[in-house]
N, C-alpha and C positions, 0 to 999 in steps of 0.2 A: 674193397674199393670198387666203385662202379665207374663205368666208362662215361666221360663227359658227353653231353648231348651237343653236337656241333651246331644245331639250329639255335639253341639257347645261347651259346657262346657268340655266335654271329649276331644275334639280336642285340646282345649287350654291346658288342664292339661297334655296331652300326647305329646305335640309338641316337647319337648326336649328328648323324649325317642328314642332309636334306632328304625328305621322304622318297623322292624319285630314285636317288642314289642308293639309299638304304634298301629300298624294295628290290632294286636290281641285284644287289649283292646277296640279299637273303634268298631271292629266287634262284640264283646260281648255286648257292650252297644247298638248297633244297633239292634242286635237280641232281646235283652230284650225289647227295646222300640217298635219294630214292632210286637212282640208277634206272630210270624208266626210258631214257633216250640212249641211242647208240653213242652219242658224244660223252654222256656221263659214264657209261660203261668203259669207254676207251680211256677217259681221264683216270678212272679208278685203277684200271689195269696199268696205266703208265706210272701211277704213284707206287703200286706194288713193285713194278720192275725197278724203279729208282731206289727203293729200299733194299732190294736184293743186290743191285750193283754197289750200293754203299756198303753193305755188309761184306761183300767180296773185297772191296777196297780196304776196309778196316782190317780184315783178316790178313791181307797181303802186306799191310804195314806193321803187323805184329800184334794186333789186338787179339788176346787169347780167348776171350769169352765169346767170340763169334764162331758159331758152329754151322 
């Protein structure tokens, strides 16, 4: 199984938007995925932290598969 390409997913999801709006969303996703800016790096780190916090919450509520 291969990892889905976020840019392709976003292109599909924004295809029906007006071009200005779609371009803005696609540019934001591209910036996030390439992590060339400090903002994109910070956003990626925040996403990782959120996943870790969620794993801790699951573990504390009794989910056994969280290690």
